[in-house]
C-alpha positions as CSV (number, residue, x, y, z in Angstrom):
1,M,-33.3,-10.4,-5.7
2,N,-31.0,-7.4,-5.9
3,T,-29.6,-7.2,-9.4
4,T,-27.3,-4.2,-8.8
5,V,-23.9,-5.3,-7.7
6,R,-23.0,-3.8,-4.4
7,T,-19.7,-4.4,-2.7
8,R,-18.3,-2.9,0.5
9,F,-15.1,-2.1,2.4
10,A,-15.6,-2.4,6.1
11,P,-12.4,-1.5,8.0
12,S,-11.9,-1.0,11.7
13,P,-10.9,2.5,12.6
14,T,-7.3,1.7,13.8
15,G,-5.6,4.6,11.9
16,Y,-3.6,2.1,9.7
17,M,-4.3,0.9,6.2
18,H,-2.3,-2.3,5.6
19,I,-1.6,-3.2,1.9
20,G,-3.9,-6.2,2.3
21,N,-6.8,-4.0,3.4
22,L,-6.1,-1.5,0.6
23,R,-6.2,-4.4,-1.9
24,T,-9.5,-5.6,-0.5
25,A,-11.0,-2.1,-0.9
26,L,-9.5,-1.7,-4.4
27,Y,-10.9,-5.0,-5.7
28,G,-14.3,-4.3,-4.2
29,Y,-14.3,-0.9,-5.8
30,L,-13.1,-2.2,-9.2
31,Y,-15.6,-5.0,-9.4
32,A,-18.5,-2.7,-8.4
33,K,-17.5,0.0,-11.0
34,A,-16.8,-2.6,-13.7
35,Q,-20.4,-3.9,-13.1
36,K,-21.9,-0.4,-13.0
37,G,-22.7,-1.1,-9.3
38,D,-22.1,0.6,-5.9
39,F,-19.2,0.6,-3.6
40,V,-20.0,1.1,0.1
41,L,-17.6,2.3,2.9
42,R,-18.7,1.0,6.3
43,I,-16.8,1.6,9.6
44,E,-16.8,-1.4,11.9
45,D,-16.0,0.1,15.2
46,T,-17.6,-2.3,17.7
47,D,-14.2,-3.3,19.1
48,R,-13.6,-0.1,21.1
49,T,-10.2,-1.4,22.3
50,R,-8.8,-0.8,18.8
51,Y,-10.5,2.5,18.2
52,V,-8.2,5.4,17.2
53,A,-9.5,9.0,17.2
54,D,-9.8,10.6,13.8
55,A,-9.3,7.2,12.2
56,V,-12.4,7.5,10.0
57,D,-11.0,10.7,8.5
58,F,-7.7,8.9,8.0
59,I,-9.5,6.0,6.1
60,K,-11.4,8.5,3.9
61,R,-8.2,10.4,3.1
62,T,-6.4,7.2,2.3
63,L,-9.1,6.1,-0.1
64,Q,-9.2,9.5,-1.7
65,L,-5.4,9.4,-2.2
66,A,-5.8,5.9,-3.8
67,H,-8.6,7.3,-6.0
68,I,-11.1,4.8,-4.5
69,V,-14.3,6.9,-4.2
70,P,-17.2,5.3,-2.2
71,D,-20.7,5.8,-3.5
72,E,-22.1,5.5,0.0
73,G,-20.6,5.8,3.5
74,P,-20.0,8.2,6.4
75,G,-19.8,11.6,4.9
76,Y,-20.8,10.3,1.4
77,G,-24.5,9.8,2.0
78,G,-26.6,6.9,0.9
79,D,-30.0,5.2,1.7
80,Y,-28.8,2.5,4.1
81,G,-27.0,4.5,6.8
82,P,-25.8,5.1,9.3
83,Y,-22.6,3.6,8.0
84,V,-20.7,3.5,11.3
85,Q,-21.6,0.4,13.4
86,S,-21.6,2.2,16.8
87,E,-24.4,4.3,15.4
88,R,-26.5,1.2,14.6
89,M,-26.6,-0.4,18.0
90,D,-30.4,-0.8,18.4
91,L,-30.5,-2.8,15.1
92,Y,-28.2,-5.6,16.4
93,K,-30.1,-6.2,19.6
94,K,-33.4,-6.4,17.7
95,Y,-32.0,-9.0,15.3
96,A,-30.3,-11.0,18.0
97,E,-33.5,-11.2,20.0
98,E,-35.3,-12.3,16.8
99,L,-32.9,-15.2,16.5
100,V,-33.6,-16.2,20.1
101,E,-37.3,-16.2,19.3
102,K,-36.7,-18.4,16.3
103,G,-34.7,-20.8,18.3
104,A,-31.5,-20.1,16.3
105,A,-29.8,-18.4,19.2
106,Y,-30.0,-18.5,23.0
107,R,-29.1,-16.4,26.1
108,C,-25.9,-17.5,27.9
109,F,-25.6,-16.6,31.5
110,C,-22.2,-18.2,32.1
111,D,-19.6,-16.3,34.1
112,P,-16.8,-15.4,31.6
113,E,-14.3,-15.9,34.4
114,E,-15.2,-19.6,34.6
115,N,-13.9,-22.2,32.2
116,H,-16.6,-23.3,29.9
117,T,-14.6,-24.9,27.1
118,A,-15.0,-28.5,26.0
119,G,-14.9,-30.9,23.1
120,E,-12.3,-31.7,20.5
121,F,-12.3,-28.2,19.1
122,G,-12.2,-26.4,22.4
123,G,-15.4,-24.4,21.9
124,Y,-18.0,-23.2,24.4
125,D,-19.4,-26.2,26.3
126,R,-23.0,-25.1,25.7
127,T,-24.0,-25.1,29.3
128,C,-26.8,-22.6,28.7
129,R,-27.9,-24.0,25.3
130,D,-30.9,-26.0,26.6
131,L,-31.9,-24.1,29.7
132,S,-35.6,-24.4,30.5
133,P,-37.9,-21.4,30.1
134,E,-38.3,-21.3,33.8
135,V,-34.6,-21.1,34.5
136,I,-34.1,-18.5,31.8
137,E,-36.9,-16.4,33.3
138,K,-35.4,-16.7,36.8
139,H,-32.1,-15.4,35.5
140,L,-33.7,-12.5,33.7
141,A,-35.9,-11.6,36.7
142,A,-32.7,-11.4,38.8
143,G,-31.1,-9.1,36.3
144,A,-28.3,-11.6,35.5
145,P,-26.1,-10.4,32.7
146,Y,-25.9,-12.5,29.5
147,V,-24.6,-12.8,26.0
148,I,-26.6,-14.1,23.1
149,R,-25.0,-17.1,21.3
150,Q,-25.7,-18.6,17.9
151,K,-27.2,-22.1,18.2
152,M,-25.1,-24.2,15.7
153,P,-26.3,-27.5,14.3
154,L,-24.6,-30.3,16.2
155,S,-24.2,-32.7,13.3
156,G,-24.1,-32.6,9.5
157,E,-22.2,-30.1,7.3
158,T,-22.5,-26.6,6.1
159,T,-21.5,-25.8,2.5
160,F,-21.1,-22.4,0.9
161,F,-19.8,-21.4,-2.6
162,D,-16.8,-19.1,-3.1
163,M,-16.2,-17.5,-6.5
164,L,-12.5,-18.3,-6.2
165,H,-12.4,-21.6,-4.3
166,G,-15.6,-23.2,-5.4
167,S,-17.8,-25.1,-2.9
168,I,-16.4,-25.3,0.6
169,T,-17.8,-27.6,3.2
170,I,-17.2,-27.5,7.0
171,K,-18.4,-30.1,9.5
172,N,-20.9,-28.5,11.9
173,E,-19.3,-30.1,14.9
174,E,-16.3,-27.8,14.3
175,L,-18.5,-24.7,14.7
176,E,-18.6,-23.1,18.1
177,D,-21.8,-21.5,19.4
178,Q,-20.3,-18.1,18.8
179,V,-21.3,-15.0,20.7
180,L,-23.5,-12.6,18.7
181,L,-24.3,-10.0,21.3
182,K,-21.9,-9.3,24.2
183,R,-23.0,-8.5,27.8
184,D,-22.7,-4.8,27.2
185,G,-25.0,-5.0,24.2
186,M,-22.2,-4.6,21.7
187,P,-22.4,-7.0,18.7
188,T,-19.5,-9.1,17.8
189,Y,-17.9,-8.6,14.4
190,N,-19.2,-12.0,13.3
191,F,-22.8,-10.9,13.9
192,A,-22.7,-7.2,13.0
193,N,-21.2,-7.7,9.5
194,V,-24.0,-10.1,8.6
195,I,-26.7,-7.8,9.7
196,D,-25.1,-4.8,8.0
197,D,-24.4,-6.6,4.7
198,H,-28.0,-7.7,4.5
199,L,-29.5,-4.4,5.3
200,M,-27.1,-2.5,3.0
201,K,-28.0,-5.0,0.2
202,I,-24.4,-6.1,-0.3
203,T,-24.3,-8.7,-3.1
204,H,-20.6,-9.6,-3.2
205,I,-18.3,-9.8,-0.2
206,M,-14.5,-9.7,-0.8
207,R,-12.3,-10.4,2.2
208,G,-9.2,-12.3,3.2
209,S,-9.0,-16.1,3.1
210,E,-8.6,-16.1,6.8
211,F,-12.3,-15.7,7.0
212,I,-13.1,-18.9,5.1
213,T,-13.5,-21.0,8.3
214,S,-15.9,-18.4,9.7
215,T,-18.1,-18.2,6.7
216,P,-20.3,-21.2,7.5
217,K,-21.3,-19.4,10.6
218,Y,-22.4,-16.4,8.5
219,T,-24.2,-18.7,6.0
220,L,-26.2,-20.3,8.9
221,L,-27.1,-16.8,10.1
222,Y,-28.4,-15.8,6.7
223,E,-30.4,-19.0,6.5
224,A,-31.8,-18.6,10.1
225,F,-33.2,-15.2,9.0
226,G,-34.4,-16.5,5.7
227,W,-32.2,-14.0,3.8
228,E,-30.4,-14.5,0.5
229,V,-26.8,-15.4,1.0
230,P,-24.4,-13.0,-0.8
231,T,-21.5,-14.1,-3.1
232,F,-18.3,-14.7,-1.3
233,I,-14.8,-14.0,-2.7
234,H,-12.0,-14.9,-0.3
235,L,-8.7,-13.3,-1.4
236,A,-5.4,-15.1,-1.0
237,P,-3.0,-13.3,1.4
238,V,-0.2,-10.9,0.5
239,M,3.2,-12.3,1.5
240,G,6.6,-10.7,2.0
241,K,10.0,-12.0,1.1
242,N,12.2,-13.0,4.0
243,E,16.0,-12.6,4.0
244,D,16.5,-16.3,3.7
245,G,14.4,-16.4,0.5
246,T,11.3,-17.8,2.1
247,V,8.0,-16.0,2.3
248,S,5.6,-15.2,5.1
249,K,2.6,-13.0,5.6
250,L,3.5,-9.4,4.8
251,S,4.5,-7.5,8.0
252,K,6.6,-4.5,9.0
253,R,9.8,-6.6,9.1
254,H,9.6,-6.7,5.3
255,G,9.6,-2.9,5.0
256,A,6.8,-0.4,4.6
257,T,3.5,-2.3,4.6
258,S,0.9,0.4,4.9
259,F,-0.3,2.8,2.2
260,E,0.7,5.8,4.3
261,D,4.2,4.3,4.9
262,L,4.7,3.7,1.2
263,V,3.7,7.3,0.4
264,K,6.1,8.6,3.0
265,A,8.8,6.4,1.4
266,G,8.3,8.3,-1.8
267,Y,6.0,6.1,-3.8
268,L,3.1,7.9,-5.7
269,P,-0.4,7.0,-4.5
270,E,-1.4,6.2,-8.2
271,A,1.6,3.9,-8.6
272,I,0.9,2.1,-5.3
273,T,-2.7,1.6,-6.3
274,N,-1.6,0.3,-9.8
275,Y,0.8,-2.2,-8.2
276,V,-1.6,-3.4,-5.5
277,A,-4.1,-4.1,-8.3
278,L,-1.6,-6.6,-9.8
279,L,-1.0,-8.3,-6.4
280,G,-3.2,-11.3,-7.1
281,W,-5.0,-10.2,-10.2
282,N,-4.1,-10.7,-13.8
283,P,-5.9,-8.9,-16.6
284,K,-5.3,-11.9,-18.9
285,T,-6.3,-10.1,-22.1
286,T,-3.2,-7.9,-22.1
287,N,0.4,-7.7,-20.9
288,Q,-0.1,-4.2,-19.8
289,E,1.2,-3.3,-16.4
290,I,0.7,0.4,-16.1
291,F,-3.0,1.2,-15.6
292,S,-5.0,4.3,-14.9
293,M,-8.0,3.8,-12.6
294,E,-10.3,3.9,-15.6
295,E,-8.3,1.3,-17.3
296,L,-8.3,-1.0,-14.2
297,I,-12.1,-0.7,-14.1
298,G,-12.4,-1.5,-17.7
299,A,-10.1,-4.6,-17.4
300,F,-11.2,-6.0,-14.0
301,R,-12.8,-9.4,-14.0
302,L,-13.2,-11.9,-11.1
303,D,-11.8,-14.7,-13.2
304,G,-8.4,-12.8,-13.2
305,L,-8.0,-13.3,-9.4
306,S,-5.5,-15.8,-8.2
307,K,-6.1,-18.4,-5.5
308,S,-2.4,-18.4,-4.7
309,P,-0.7,-15.9,-2.3
310,A,0.8,-12.8,-3.9
311,V,4.4,-11.8,-2.9
312,F,4.9,-8.1,-2.4
313,D,7.9,-7.1,-4.5
314,Y,9.4,-3.7,-3.7
315,D,11.5,-3.8,-6.9
316,K,8.4,-4.2,-9.0
317,L,6.7,-1.4,-7.1
318,G,9.8,0.7,-7.7
319,W,9.7,0.1,-11.4
320,I,6.1,1.0,-11.7
321,N,6.6,4.1,-9.6
322,G,9.5,5.1,-11.8
323,E,7.3,4.8,-14.9
324,Y,4.8,7.2,-13.3
325,L,7.6,9.6,-12.4
326,K,8.9,9.6,-16.0
327,K,5.5,10.5,-17.3
328,M,5.0,13.3,-14.8
329,D,5.0,16.9,-15.6
330,E,8.4,18.4,-14.7
331,T,7.0,21.2,-12.6
332,E,4.9,18.7,-10.6
333,F,7.9,16.4,-10.1
334,E,10.0,19.3,-8.9
335,R,7.2,20.2,-6.4
336,L,6.9,16.7,-5.1
337,A,10.6,16.0,-5.0
338,R,11.6,19.2,-3.0
339,P,10.5,17.9,0.4
340,F,12.5,14.7,-0.1
341,A,15.7,16.6,-0.8
342,G,15.9,18.0,2.7
343,E,18.1,20.9,3.6
344,I,20.3,21.8,0.7
345,P,23.0,24.5,0.0
346,D,21.9,27.7,-1.8
347,Y,23.7,26.8,-5.0
348,L,21.6,23.6,-5.3
349,E,18.4,25.5,-4.4
350,A,19.2,27.9,-7.2
351,H,19.5,25.1,-9.7
352,F,16.8,22.8,-8.2
353,K,14.7,22.9,-11.4
354,A,17.6,21.6,-13.5
355,L,18.5,19.1,-10.8
356,A,14.9,17.8,-10.7
357,A,14.9,17.5,-14.5
358,L,18.1,15.4,-14.4
359,L,16.7,13.0,-11.8
360,K,13.1,12.6,-13.0
361,T,13.9,9.7,-15.2
362,R,16.5,8.2,-12.9
363,V,14.8,7.7,-9.5
364,S,12.3,4.9,-8.8
365,R,10.9,6.7,-5.7
366,L,11.0,10.3,-4.4
367,S,12.9,9.3,-1.3
368,D,15.9,8.3,-3.5
369,F,16.3,12.0,-4.3
370,A,18.4,12.9,-1.2
371,G,20.9,10.1,-1.8
372,E,21.2,10.9,-5.5
373,I,22.2,14.5,-4.8
374,A,24.5,13.8,-1.8
375,F,27.6,13.9,-4.0
376,L,26.7,17.5,-5.0
377,I,26.7,18.6,-1.3
378,E,29.8,16.9,-0.2
379,Q,32.6,15.7,-2.5
380,P,33.0,11.9,-2.1
381,A,36.3,10.4,-1.1
382,F,38.9,10.2,-3.9
383,D,39.0,6.9,-5.8
384,A,41.6,6.6,-8.5
385,S,39.9,3.6,-10.1
386,F,37.1,5.9,-11.3
387,Y,39.6,7.4,-13.7
388,E,40.0,4.1,-15.5
389,N,37.8,3.6,-18.5
390,K,39.0,1.4,-21.4
391,R,36.4,2.5,-23.9
392,N,37.5,6.2,-23.6
393,K,41.1,5.3,-23.0
394,V,41.0,7.1,-19.6
395,T,43.7,6.4,-17.0
396,P,44.7,8.3,-13.8
397,E,47.9,9.4,-15.6
398,K,45.9,10.8,-18.5
399,A,43.6,12.6,-16.1
400,K,46.6,14.1,-14.3
401,E,47.8,15.4,-17.6
402,L,44.5,16.9,-18.8
403,L,43.1,18.4,-15.7
404,P,45.5,21.4,-15.3
405,D,44.6,22.7,-18.8
406,M,40.9,22.2,-18.3
407,I,41.0,24.0,-14.9
408,A,42.9,26.9,-16.5
409,L,40.2,27.1,-19.2
410,L,37.3,27.0,-16.7
411,E,39.0,29.7,-14.6
412,E,38.6,32.1,-17.5
413,V,34.9,31.5,-17.9
414,P,32.9,34.5,-16.5
415,E,30.3,33.8,-13.8
416,A,27.6,34.9,-16.2
417,D,28.6,32.3,-18.7
418,W,28.7,29.4,-16.2
419,T,25.8,27.5,-17.8
420,N,25.6,24.1,-19.2
421,D,25.4,25.2,-22.8
422,A,28.2,27.8,-22.6
423,L,30.5,25.4,-20.7
424,Y,29.8,22.6,-23.3
425,A,30.7,24.9,-26.2
426,R,34.0,26.0,-24.6
427,L,35.0,22.5,-23.8
428,N,34.1,21.4,-27.3
429,D,36.6,24.0,-28.6
430,F,39.2,22.8,-26.2
431,I,38.7,19.2,-27.3
432,A,39.0,20.1,-31.0
433,K,42.2,22.1,-30.4
434,K,43.8,19.4,-28.3
435,E,42.6,16.7,-30.8
436,I,41.5,14.4,-28.1
437,K,38.4,12.2,-27.7
438,K,35.4,14.0,-26.3
439,G,34.7,10.9,-24.2
440,L,38.1,11.1,-22.6
441,A,37.9,14.8,-21.7
442,M,34.3,14.7,-20.4
443,W,34.9,11.5,-18.4
444,V,37.9,13.0,-16.6
445,L,36.1,16.3,-15.9
446,R,33.0,14.5,-14.6
447,I,34.8,12.2,-12.3
448,A,37.0,15.0,-11.0
449,A,34.0,17.2,-10.2
450,A,31.6,14.6,-9.0
451,G,33.8,12.0,-7.4
452,K,31.3,9.4,-8.4
453,L,31.2,6.8,-11.1
454,V,27.6,7.0,-12.1
455,T,26.0,10.5,-12.1
456,P,22.7,12.0,-13.0
457,G,23.9,14.2,-15.9
458,G,27.2,14.8,-17.7
459,A,30.2,16.8,-16.8
460,T,29.0,20.2,-17.9
461,E,25.5,19.7,-16.3
462,I,27.2,18.9,-13.0
463,L,29.6,21.9,-13.2
464,S,26.7,24.2,-14.0
465,I,24.8,23.0,-10.9
466,L,27.8,23.2,-8.6
467,G,28.7,26.7,-9.7
468,K,32.1,28.1,-10.6
469,Q,33.7,28.3,-7.2
470,N,32.6,24.9,-6.0
471,S,33.5,23.3,-9.3
472,L,37.1,24.7,-9.4
473,E,37.7,23.8,-5.8
474,R,36.6,20.2,-6.5
475,L,38.7,19.9,-9.7
476,K,41.8,21.2,-7.9
477,K,41.2,18.9,-5.0
478,S,40.9,15.9,-7.4
479,L,44.1,17.0,-9.2
480,A,46.0,17.2,-6.0
481,S,44.8,13.7,-5.1
482,L,45.9,12.4,-8.5
483,A,49.3,14.1,-8.2
484,A,49.9,12.5,-4.7
485,M,49.4,9.0,-6.1
């Protein structure tokens, strides 16, 4: 019996990593590492219709971004390779023929174009299940093409144990004599994954709950070979919220649903991984929600997994991502945010460092950056209601009264002194001489310059980023709008 825990992630090379797939990989990795075991990457590419060139590299890059590092796999080495199914073809034929010899499988010569379905469950009608040796030999001598099918028991039940769901029993009459080896010699997924899991000494298999009904077929294959059956953990699906409040399986209509799409949308890989870990798993021993990979490994236990579907919550992901952004080094945030800002005027480019510092604690994802700075590129339409603030006793009339003096003051500031600190000092002197509330003056100035009720930064920070010429133009434009009321 293999005492080392070995888990695997076995994606198809489609060039797409759905959040559900990523979660399966992550849980397999966390459990293996928590148990000081091995995590294996295997590429299941027997379905050539879905094959995408360079998809293996894409999968590896995605896992690397998510900080999921296989111990074995294509390009990683290991003792049980090759780790790409199309490079293991001779193995599958050998084991399929072995099952035929054991009487646990049979050759089926039926024409796939003909209808061979029957019974309550609509499975294959088993026309070739009990062919005589003479008939079989005649077909083979004539070079007739065939598939190899698993010979399912016709009565009784098959039971397997799942770590999440307990014992699950399926009536054998519901099980079709599934194809193991296709006419072209390619194995089906249902056959290849059993062979590979056994030969790679996989001890724990994590996969979606949609495979529960197929698992008795796998269990019967293990038993037919006389192999130890691995431990199964069938994960509940990831759901998405619909507009009407209901939930359904997460799909593109709910928003970005692949790891790559989420990264492109401005979420950090570490934050995505952190959030995905909590989609159906609860650490139980702590209320902690922000985890490093090392902390996830230390806290991960199978008894924290939920049997209930998890609902993908973009707001929660945004909150977690925002926490990661807040903790980020300012230089790194500036580097990551710059591509999301798009084309910007020279005056913003010159002050991008200050702009990034203002927004680092205010955005929940990097793609929010462009929207947050739009008011600095084009002055928003005038809204007189923004000049109403009871707390600071601001009114449009008061703003119209104060703005001319503040504009005159700012016109006298040399370009060299057009900095946040210098502007703040001059305005403080102005406020003291006028004997007015600081909140009143700064509110009026900020609204007049920004044209926006909520801004990242105060009046002088906005003025310093806009520059002297832009600032004065905006202030005069706002004053003109107030005067025209």
